[in-house]
C-alpha positions in Angstrom: -0.1 0.0 0.0 3.0 2.2 0.8 4.7 1.6 -2.2 1.5 2.5 -4.2 1.5 6.0 -2.7 4.8 6.5 -3.2 4.7 5.4 -7.3 1.5 7.6 -7.1 3.6 10.8 -5.9 6.2 10.3 -8.2 3.6 10.1 -10.9 2.1 13.1 -9.5 5.6 15.1 -9.5 6.7 13.9 -12.8 3.2 15.0 -14.2 4.0 18.4 -12.4 7.8 18.8 -14.1 6.7 17.8 -17.5 3.7 20.7 -17.2 6.3 22.8 -15.8 8.7 22.3 -18.5 6.1 22.5 -21.0 5.0 25.7 -20.0 8.7 26.9 -19.6 9.4 26.1 -23.0 6.7 27.9 -24.6 7.0 30.9 -23.0 10.8 30.3 -24.0 9.3 30.1 -27.7 7.2 32.9 -27.6 9.8 35.2 -26.4 11.8 34.1 -29.0 9.1 34.8 -31.6 8.8 38.4 -30.0 12.4 38.7 -30.1 12.8 38.2 -33.9 9.6 40.3 -34.5 11.6 42.7 -32.6 14.9 42.2 -34.2 12.6 42.4 -37.8 11.1 45.2 -37.0 14.2 47.0 -35.4 15.9 46.3 -39.1 13.0 47.9 -41.0 12.9 51.1 -38.8 16.9 51.3 -39.1 16.4 50.7 -43.4 13.5 53.4 -43.5 15.6 56.1 -41.3 18.6 55.1 -43.7 16.1 55.9 -46.3 15.2 59.3 -44.9 18.6 60.1 -44.4 19.6 59.7 -48.1 16.6 61.2 -49.2 17.7 64.2 -47.1 21.1 64.4 -48.4 19.8 64.2 -52.0 17.5 67.0 -51.0 20.5 69.0 -49.9 22.1 68.4 -53.2 19.3 69.3 -55.2 18.9 72.4 -53.9 22.6 73.3 -54.0 22.2 72.6 -57.8 19.6 75.3 -58.2 21.1 78.2 -56.2 23.8 80.9 -57.1 24.2 82.4 -53.5 27.9 81.3 -52.4 27.1 81.9 -48.7 23.8 80.1 -48.4 25.4 77.4 -50.7 28.4 77.0 -47.8 25.7 76.4 -45.5 24.1 73.9 -47.0 27.0 71.8 -47.9 27.6 72.0 -43.9 24.6 70.6 -43.4 24.9 67.9 -46.1 28.2 66.9 -44.9 26.3 66.7 -41.2 23.7 64.5 -42.7 26.4 62.2 -44.6 28.4 61.9 -41.2 25.1 60.5 -39.3 24.0 58.4 -42.4 27.3 56.8 -42.0 27.0 56.5 -38.5 23.6 54.8 -38.6 24.9 52.2 -41.1 27.5 50.7 -38.1 24.7 50.9 -35.5 23.2 47.6 -34.4 19.6 47.5 -35.2 18.8 46.3 -31.5 20.6 49.8 -30.4 17.6 51.4 -29.7 18.6 54.3 -27.8 21.3 55.3 -30.5 18.6 54.8 -33.2 15.8 57.0 -31.6 18.7 59.5 -31.2 19.6 59.9 -34.8 15.8 59.8 -35.4 15.4 63.3 -33.4 18.7 64.2 -34.8 17.1 63.6 -38.5 13.9 65.8 -37.0 16.3 68.6 -36.5 18.2 68.4 -39.9 14.8 68.6 -41.5 13.7 71.8 -39.4 17.1 73.3 -40.6 16.6 72.1 -44.1 12.9 73.6 -43.9 14.2 77.0 -43.0 17.3 76.7 -46.0 14.2 76.0 -48.2 12.3 79.0 -47.5 15.6 81.3 -47.9 16.0 79.6 -51.1 12.4 80.4 -52.1 12.7 83.7 -51.0 15.7 84.3 -53.3 14.1 82.5 -56.1 11.6 84.8 -55.8 13.8 88.2 -55.5 15.9 86.8 -58.3 12.3 86.2 -60.6 11.7 89.5 -59.5 15.2 91.2 -60.5 14.8 89.1 -64.1 11.7 90.8 -64.7 12.9 94.1 -63.8 16.0 93.3 -65.8 13.8 92.4 -68.8 11.9 95.8 -68.7 14.9 98.0 -68.4 16.2 95.9 -71.4 13.2 96.4 -73.0 13.4 100.2 -72.4 17.0 100.4 -73.2 16.3 98.9 -76.8 13.7 101.4 -77.1 15.7 104.1 -75.7 18.6 102.7 -77.9 16.0 102.6 -81.3 14.9 105.9 -80.8 18.6 107.2 -80.5 19.6 105.3 -83.6 16.7 106.6 -85.5 17.4 110.6 -84.2 21.2 109.7 -85.3 19.8 108.9 -88.4 17.4 111.9 -89.1 20.5 114.2 -87.7 22.8 112.3 -90.5 19.9 112.7 -92.8 19.7 116.4 -92.2 23.1 117.2 -91.8 23.7 115.8 -95.2 20.9 117.5 -96.3 22.5 120.6 -95.2 25.8 119.7 -96.5 24.0 119.0 -99.9 22.6 122.4 -99.7 25.7 124.4 -98.9 27.8 122.9 -101.9 28.3 124.9 -104.4 27.2 124.5 -107.9 29.1 125.4 -111.0 26.6 126.1 -114.2 27.0 127.6 -117.6 29.7 126.0 -118.6 31.6 126.8 -121.4 34.7 125.5 -123.2 36.5 127.1 -126.2 39.6 126.8 -127.9 41.2 129.8 -128.5 44.5 130.8 -130.9 47.3 132.8 -130.3 45.3 136.0 -131.5 42.2 135.6 -128.9 40.2 133.8 -131.4 38.0 130.9 -131.0 39.2 127.8 -132.9 38.2 123.9 -132.8 41.6 123.1 -134.6 44.3 121.6 -132.4 46.9 122.5 -134.7 45.8 126.6 -134.1 45.1 126.0 -130.7 47.3 128.2 -128.0 44.7 127.8 -125.1 41.5 126.2 -123.7 39.1 128.4 -122.2 37.0 127.5 -119.4 34.3 129.9 -118.5 31.5 129.6 -115.9 29.8 130.3 -113.0 29.3 129.5 -109.4 25.5 129.7 -108.9 24.3 131.7 -105.6 23.9 129.8 -102.6 23.3 131.7 -99.3 24.0 128.6 -97.6 27.3 128.0 -98.4 30.3 129.0 -96.6 31.6 132.3 -97.5 35.4 133.6 -97.9 38.4 132.5 -99.7 38.4 129.2 -101.8 40.6 127.4 -104.1 38.8 126.1 -107.3 40.5 123.1 -109.1 40.3 121.9 -112.8 41.1 118.8 -113.8 41.0 118.3 -118.0 40.9 114.7 -118.7 42.5 113.7 -122.3 41.1 111.0 -124.8 43.2 108.2 -122.8 42.0 109.5 -119.6 45.3 110.9 -118.7 45.2 114.4 -116.9 46.9 117.5 -118.0 49.2 119.0 -115.6 52.0 120.7 -115.8 54.0 119.0 -112.5 52.7 115.7 -111.1 53.3 117.4 -107.8 50.2 119.6 -108.4 47.6 117.8 -106.1 44.3 118.3 -104.1 43.0 116.5 -101.7 39.5 114.7 -102.8 37.4 112.2 -100.7 40.6 111.6 -98.6 42.5 111.1 -101.6 45.3 113.2 -103.4 45.0 113.7 -106.9 46.3 116.0 -109.5 45.0 119.0 -110.9 45.4 121.0 -114.6 44.5 124.5 -113.1 43.7 126.3 -109.8 42.1 129.8 -109.0 42.0 131.4 -105.9 38.7 133.0 -105.4 36.6 135.5 -102.7 33.2 133.7 -102.8 30.2 135.9 -100.9 27.4 133.8 -101.5 26.2 135.2 -104.9 26.5 134.4 -108.3 30.1 134.5 -109.4 31.6 134.2 -113.2 34.7 132.8 -113.7 37.1 132.0 -116.3 40.3 129.8 -116.3 43.0 129.1 -118.8 45.2 126.2 -119.7 48.1 127.0 -121.8 48.8 124.3 -124.7 52.4 123.4 -124.4 52.1 119.7 -125.2 50.8 117.4 -128.2 47.2 117.1 -127.8 45.6 114.2 -129.8 41.6 114.9 -131.4 39.1 113.3 -129.5 36.6 113.4 -126.6 37.8 115.7 -123.5 36.3 116.3 -120.1 36.8 118.8 -117.6 35.5 118.3 -113.9 35.5 121.6 -111.6 36.2 121.3 -107.7 35.8 123.4 -104.9 35.6 123.0 -101.0 36.4 119.2 -101.2 33.6 118.9 -103.7 33.1 118.3 -107.5 31.1 121.2 -108.4 30.3 120.8 -112.0 31.5 118.6 -115.2 31.4 119.0 -118.6 32.8 117.1 -122.0 34.1 118.3 -125.5 35.5 117.5 -128.3 39.1 118.6 -130.3 39.4 118.4 -133.7 42.4 117.7 -135.8 
């Protein structure tokens, strides 16, 4: 009877021990499962935090490209270096180090606030730049308008000056060219000719400058050569020195002025078409063709 009681006690104890072991194993398994879930969640949280740090660094890089302010750019670069330093630290922190990860989360929030402040500055600068750009466009448009107006006025002034210059030029009219012999008689025969007489009138022009003037005549032969007494006899015309045949000083007062000039024939002249050009004040004021016969 006693041995049965003992056996029963042993069985009960064993049953209790098995139950305790079973319950303990269940709790251990449950805690292990919870730990695995905790580790997985920590890994996910850490990866998410790394992604957020990476995105913040990319945001800084993007804003750096979009601004031209050196001072603000230096500040953005400093903050980006902080982000990258913390990002590197986050990679080395164990996912189970909840304390440091939470600290890094707080750091991220601080960096985001700083970023928002810079974004506001960037937006203000962009608005200011846009305003300045618009104002610059307006100024440029006004400048172009003023420049065009000035150019038009300059052209009008040039045209007016040219008109005044044209109006003030002397003009030779009533040009008569006559060959004369040694008895001062007219002749067309070269063999009998002693001089070529050129008479003309400088017309009245009250807008022309008055005073002493030099009148030049060029006599062009049929071969286009110019009759000259000396090849050093030149005057300035259209920025070039050209030969003249005859010159004469006159005193012009703005009224009609008759004038006669003579070429003494001392060279061989061939028959054909000749031409004279009359110059004064640097302008050609008259021209006339004539023929000489054998």
